[in-house]
Steps between C-alpha positions, in 0.01 A plus 500: 500500500806454270428459132575171329739524205348414164801304388806339650845566360697179475872520430692194390735345752822662377788571737504872577857556382427336164180702462691822568763403245778467757569130452730384226352242266688240297291590195418853385161640591279484189293815458198459273211715391168371381422243232493652148756765599478854372748784529410606856514140625842434346648836605368457855662157525829645372482783754429271796776259393742794478396624845533156663842448341611842628384390846723193478234247401578339163191549283401451138203642308306230316210530255211253520444508128621655175532877497296709259641733235472812719688337786768366267546853360541649851745231610709538183494881513632506856748215449317252723429234237 
């Protein structure tokens, strides 16, 4: 007898091309990390935005709150602020 899955994965109804990043949007894709962003959240958003832009999808990294002193130091040191 086949086993019953413990959970069901539900994906939002997004056109496949848009989900794959192949559709062009009028607005840039906003890439965010978590609320109360720390250095890894901000740098991850920057990296994904860079990747999507390189793939031809306009993207912008956005913070969901003020950055802390450590993150500000990293962004200023690497010329990203």
